[in-house]
N, C-alpha and C positions, 0 to 999 in steps of 0.2 A: 382338079381344082381343089385347093386347100381351103379349109374354113379358117377365118380369122380367130385369133385367140379369144376375143370378146364373145364371139358366138359360142365357142366351146364352153367358156365359163358360164354363159347363160344356160346352156343345155345341161351342164353339171348341176347348177342350182335348181333347175326344174326337176331333174331326176332325183336329187336329194330330197326335195319336197314330196315327190311321189313316193319315195321310199319311206319317209317319215309317216305319211298317211297310211300306207300299206301295213307298216309295222304296228301302228296304233290300232288299226282294224283287226289285225291278227291277235294282238295282245288282249283286246276286248273280248274277242271270241273265246280264246282260251281261258280267260278269266271267268267268263260266264259259265263255261263248262266246269271249271274247277270248283266254283261256288255251288253249282248244282250237285256236284259229286260230294260236297261236304268238306272240301279242303280248307275252306275259310275258317272252320271251327277247330282245326287241328293245330296244336302248338308244336311247331317244328322249326328248326334252324333253316334259314334260307338256303344255305349251301347243301344241306341234306335233301331238301325238297328239289333243288335244281338237279342234284345227282339222280333222284328218282325220275324226274322228267327226262333227263338225258338217257337213262336206261330205257324208258318207255319209247322215246323217239328212235333209239337204236333198234328196238324190237320191231317197230312199224316200218322203219326203213329197210329192214332185212326181209321184208315180205311176209312177216308173221303178223297175226292179229286180225282185226275186223276189217271189213270192206269200208270204204270211205263214206258210204251213204248213210251210215248210222244204223243200218240193219245188218243182222247176222245172216249173211247170204247162205251159209252152209249149215245153219242151225247149231253151230258150236257155241256153247255157253262158257267155255273155259277161258276165253279171252277176257270177258268181264270180270271173272273171278281173279285172274292174274293181275288185272289193274287194281282191284281192291286189295290184293295181297301186297302190291307195291306200296300203296298208300298206307295200309295198316302196318306194314313192316316198318315204314319210315316213322310212323307215329310211335311205335313201340320203342324205336331207338332213341326217342327224345323224352321218354316218360320220366326220366330222372331230373328234367329241367323245369318241371312245373312248379 
């Protein structure tokens, strides 16, 4: 049994709205975390900041870094230091733009 095209369009519209809500929720979460980390105070080009975030995402997707619970499961403090290094390195790269 095939769905009529109108039902498919309705389903697509519903899914697009769900996607928009999910993306907003994720953006707010990441924004809060970035502000807590002090990224709101750093003068940096958006492209450079995005590159730093992409590097961080690659690191975490590769299985490196902290556990997702926000706790350091193995007592490793180097992951937090490398996050700080990414943000401070990015900030140093834009020091001539102030």
